[in-house]
C-alpha positions as CSV (number, residue, x, y, z in Angstrom):
1,M,156.4,156.2,138.3
2,L,159.4,155.5,136.0
3,A,157.3,153.1,133.9
4,R,154.5,155.6,133.4
5,S,157.1,158.3,132.5
6,A,158.6,156.1,129.8
7,I,155.3,155.2,128.4
8,T,154.4,158.9,128.2
9,T,157.5,159.7,126.5
10,T,157.1,157.0,123.9
11,R,153.6,158.3,123.1
12,S,154.6,161.8,122.8
13,A,157.4,161.0,120.2
14,A,154.9,159.2,117.8
15,P,153.1,162.4,116.7
16,A,156.4,164.0,115.9
17,L,157.5,161.1,113.7
18,N,154.1,161.2,112.0
19,T,154.3,165.0,111.4
20,L,157.9,164.5,109.8
21,G,156.5,161.8,107.5
22,Q,153.5,163.9,106.7
23,T,155.7,166.9,105.8
24,R,157.8,164.7,103.5
25,N,154.7,163.3,101.8
26,M,153.3,166.8,101.3
27,A,156.6,167.9,99.8
28,T,156.6,164.9,97.4
29,L,152.9,165.6,96.4
30,K,153.9,169.1,95.6
31,E,156.7,167.9,93.4
32,I,154.3,165.5,91.6
33,Q,151.7,168.3,91.2
34,N,154.2,170.6,89.7
35,R,155.5,167.9,87.3
36,L,151.9,167.0,86.5
37,K,151.2,170.6,85.5
38,S,154.4,170.8,83.5
39,V,153.6,167.7,81.5
40,T,150.1,168.7,80.9
41,N,151.3,172.1,79.4
42,I,153.8,170.2,77.2
43,S,151.0,167.9,76.0
44,K,148.9,170.8,74.9
45,I,151.9,172.3,73.1
46,T,152.7,169.0,71.2
47,A,149.0,168.6,70.3
48,S,149.0,172.1,68.7
49,M,152.2,171.3,66.9
50,K,150.7,168.2,65.6
51,M,147.7,170.0,64.2
52,I,150.0,172.6,62.6
53,A,152.1,169.9,61.1
54,S,149.1,168.1,59.7
55,T,148.0,171.2,57.9
56,K,151.6,171.8,56.6
57,T,151.8,168.1,55.4
58,T,148.6,168.5,53.3
59,R,150.1,171.6,51.6
60,A,153.5,170.1,51.2
61,Q,152.0,167.0,49.6
62,R,150.2,169.0,46.9
63,A,153.5,170.9,46.1
64,M,155.4,167.6,46.1
65,N,153.0,166.0,43.6
66,V,153.7,168.9,41.1
67,A,157.4,168.9,41.7
68,R,157.6,165.1,41.3
69,Q,155.8,165.3,38.0
70,Y,158.4,167.8,36.7
71,G,161.2,165.8,38.0
72,Q,160.0,162.6,36.4
73,V,159.9,164.5,33.1
74,S,163.6,165.3,33.5
75,N,164.3,161.7,34.3
76,D,162.4,160.4,31.4
77,F,164.4,162.8,29.2
78,I,167.7,161.4,30.4
79,K,166.6,157.9,29.9
80,Q,165.3,158.6,26.3
81,A,168.6,160.3,25.4
82,G,170.5,157.2,26.5
83,V,172.9,159.0,28.7
84,K,175.8,156.7,30.0
85,V,178.2,157.4,32.9
86,A,181.8,156.4,32.9
87,D,183.1,154.2,35.7
88,D,185.6,156.8,36.6
89,A,183.2,159.7,36.6
90,K,183.6,162.4,39.2
91,E,180.5,162.8,41.2
92,L,179.0,165.7,43.3
93,L,177.1,164.9,46.3
94,V,174.3,167.2,47.3
95,T,172.5,166.4,50.7
96,A,169.1,168.1,50.9
97,S,167.9,168.5,54.5
98,S,166.6,171.7,56.3
99,D,167.2,173.8,59.4
100,K,164.3,172.5,61.6
101,G,164.2,169.7,64.1
102,L,161.6,167.9,66.1
103,C,160.9,165.4,63.3
104,G,162.5,162.2,64.5
105,G,165.5,160.8,62.7
106,I,164.9,162.2,59.3
107,H,167.9,164.3,59.2
108,S,170.1,161.6,60.8
109,S,169.1,159.2,58.0
110,L,170.3,161.7,55.3
111,S,173.6,162.2,57.2
112,R,174.1,158.5,57.6
113,H,173.5,157.8,53.9
114,S,176.0,160.6,53.0
115,R,178.6,159.5,55.4
116,K,178.5,156.1,53.8
117,Y,179.0,157.6,50.4
118,L,181.7,159.8,51.4
119,G,183.5,157.0,53.1
120,E,183.5,155.2,49.7
121,H,184.3,158.4,47.7
122,P,186.6,160.5,50.0
123,E,187.4,163.0,47.2
124,A,183.9,163.7,46.2
125,P,182.7,167.5,46.8
126,L,179.8,168.0,49.1
127,V,177.1,170.6,49.0
128,V,174.7,170.6,52.0
129,V,171.3,172.2,52.1
130,G,170.1,172.7,55.7
131,D,171.9,173.3,59.0
132,K,170.8,169.9,60.4
133,A,172.8,167.8,58.0
134,K,175.7,170.3,57.9
135,V,176.3,170.0,61.8
136,Q,176.4,166.3,61.5
137,L,178.5,165.9,58.3
138,Q,181.1,168.7,59.0
139,R,182.3,166.7,62.1
140,V,183.6,163.9,59.9
141,F,184.0,165.5,56.4
142,P,184.6,169.2,56.9
143,Q,187.1,169.2,54.0
144,N,184.6,167.9,51.5
145,I,182.0,170.7,52.1
146,K,182.2,173.2,49.2
147,Y,178.9,175.1,49.9
148,S,176.2,175.0,52.6
149,F,172.8,176.8,52.4
150,N,170.4,177.5,55.1
151,Q,167.1,179.2,55.8
152,I,165.4,176.9,53.2
153,G,162.7,174.5,54.2
154,S,160.9,176.3,56.9
155,T,158.2,176.8,54.3
156,I,157.6,175.0,51.0
157,P,160.9,175.5,49.0
158,T,160.3,177.5,45.8
159,F,161.7,177.0,42.4
160,D,163.5,180.3,42.7
161,E,165.4,179.0,45.8
162,S,166.2,175.9,43.9
163,S,167.5,177.8,40.8
164,A,169.7,180.0,43.1
165,I,171.3,177.0,44.6
166,S,171.9,175.4,41.3
167,S,173.3,178.6,39.8
168,V,175.9,178.9,42.5
169,I,177.1,175.3,42.1
170,L,177.2,175.4,38.3
171,S,179.0,178.9,38.2
172,D,181.8,177.7,40.5
173,K,184.4,176.2,38.0
174,S,186.4,174.9,40.8
175,I,183.9,172.3,41.5
176,E,184.6,169.6,38.8
177,F,182.1,166.8,38.5
178,D,180.7,164.6,35.7
179,N,177.3,164.0,37.4
180,A,175.6,165.1,40.5
181,K,173.9,162.8,43.1
182,L,171.2,164.5,45.1
183,V,170.4,162.7,48.4
184,Y,166.9,163.4,49.8
185,N,164.1,161.9,51.8
186,K,161.5,160.3,49.6
187,F,157.8,160.6,50.8
188,V,156.4,157.1,51.0
189,S,153.4,157.7,53.1
190,A,152.1,159.9,56.0
191,I,154.1,157.7,58.4
192,A,157.0,156.5,56.3
193,F,159.9,157.8,54.3
194,E,163.1,156.5,52.8
195,T,166.4,158.1,51.8
196,S,166.8,158.1,48.0
197,E,169.0,159.6,45.3
198,I,168.3,161.5,42.2
199,E,171.0,161.4,39.5
200,N,171.7,164.6,37.5
201,Y,173.9,164.8,34.4
202,P,175.7,167.8,32.9
203,I,175.0,169.0,29.3
204,S,178.5,167.7,28.3
205,Q,177.3,164.1,28.8
206,I,173.8,164.7,27.4
207,I,175.1,165.9,24.0
208,E,177.3,162.8,23.7
209,A,174.2,160.6,24.4
210,P,173.6,158.4,21.2
211,N,169.8,159.5,21.0
212,F,170.7,163.1,21.4
213,K,173.5,163.4,18.7
214,A,171.1,163.4,15.9
215,Y,169.7,166.8,16.8
216,E,171.3,170.1,16.3
217,V,170.8,172.4,19.3
218,Q,172.1,175.9,19.7
219,E,174.8,176.5,22.4
220,E,172.6,178.9,24.3
221,V,169.7,176.4,24.4
222,L,172.1,173.7,25.7
223,E,173.3,176.0,28.4
224,N,169.8,176.9,29.5
225,L,168.8,173.2,29.5
226,N,171.7,172.3,31.7
227,E,170.7,174.8,34.3
228,F,167.0,173.8,34.1
229,L,167.6,170.1,34.5
230,F,169.9,170.7,37.5
231,A,167.5,173.2,39.1
232,N,164.5,170.9,38.4
233,S,166.1,168.0,40.1
234,M,167.1,170.2,43.0
235,H,163.6,171.4,43.3
236,W,162.2,167.9,43.3
237,A,164.6,166.8,46.0
238,L,163.9,169.9,48.3
239,V,160.1,169.9,47.9
240,E,159.7,166.1,48.4
241,G,162.1,166.2,51.4
242,H,160.1,169.0,52.9
243,A,156.9,166.9,52.6
244,A,158.6,163.9,54.2
245,E,159.9,166.2,57.0
246,M,156.4,167.6,57.8
247,A,155.0,164.1,57.8
248,A,157.8,162.9,60.2
249,K,157.1,166.0,62.4
250,R,153.4,165.3,62.6
251,T,154.3,161.6,63.7
252,A,156.8,162.9,66.2
253,M,154.3,165.3,67.8
254,E,151.6,162.6,67.7
255,N,153.9,160.3,69.6
256,A,155.0,163.0,72.1
257,T,151.3,163.7,72.8
258,K,150.5,160.2,73.4
259,N,153.5,159.7,75.7
260,A,152.6,162.8,77.5
261,G,149.1,161.4,78.1
262,D,150.5,158.2,79.5
263,M,152.8,160.1,81.8
264,I,149.9,162.2,83.0
265,Q,148.0,159.1,83.8
266,R,150.9,157.6,85.8
267,L,151.6,160.9,87.7
268,T,147.8,161.3,88.5
269,L,147.8,157.7,89.9
270,Q,151.0,158.3,91.8
271,Y,149.5,161.7,93.1
272,N,146.3,160.0,94.2
273,R,148.2,157.2,96.0
274,G,150.4,159.8,97.8
275,R,147.4,161.9,98.8
276,Q,145.7,158.8,100.1
277,T,148.8,158.0,102.2
278,V,148.8,161.4,103.7
279,I,145.0,161.2,104.5
280,T,145.6,157.8,106.1
281,N,148.5,159.0,108.2
282,E,146.4,162.0,109.4
283,L,143.7,159.7,110.5
284,I,146.2,157.5,112.4
285,E,147.6,160.6,114.0
286,I,144.1,161.6,115.1
287,I,143.2,158.2,116.4
288,T,146.5,157.9,118.1
289,G,146.1,161.3,119.8
290,A,142.5,160.4,120.9
291,S,143.8,157.1,122.5
292,A,146.5,159.1,124.3
293,L,143.9,161.3,125.9
């Protein structure tokens, strides 16, 4: 009698344990299902953002080609004039970034390059275009920042915006510099960029160039030339940096979509295995119950 009672008790406890395990498995399956749904939605968003970035990259490349041509003309003019910079020249650093993220390490590359330069030239004044670079640089060199500009770069930068930035810098007599160094991201290809510099020289050095002294130019023309050369270099840096950013954003969204797809496959496999475990436990419970009867 006692033996039979013990056996009966043992058999009645087994379904309770199976039910507890089944409930735990169902809860896990629900979590996997919710996560799978979330990752799928994110994958759709990143795929859409990739398409948008691809379209913007094409437009930005067209604008970049035009800005690059004008910028090269300014560089050729400086070379033909034979401008020389003194060893003790005061330099102004301009970092051209933007306000937008989700584009890989493109802004960090600019900040890293600028931090290295400011570490070697701690007295150099700094002008930052874009909140991304500003946030990173003001942590280490807040005293160097003279001006910061934002809301530029969400669309293709215009020459009016570049001219406005240049006018603010040139009109501030408290910023003394012999030449300006513009740090920007150079567009190499649709999947590559590199941080580069554009040198810009004030008119005071250009008129002293050996190949420029032979010409008599009116003071008003020289002033306009000074503003144009600076604005032209600024526009080149901003537009090409924008093209590099759009290409980097496209690559980042493509990688995010690919990673989401891999995660969806792993979660689907995990869900199917968990579901199979639940079904197997249910079958075992049914068979065990039938045997008990």
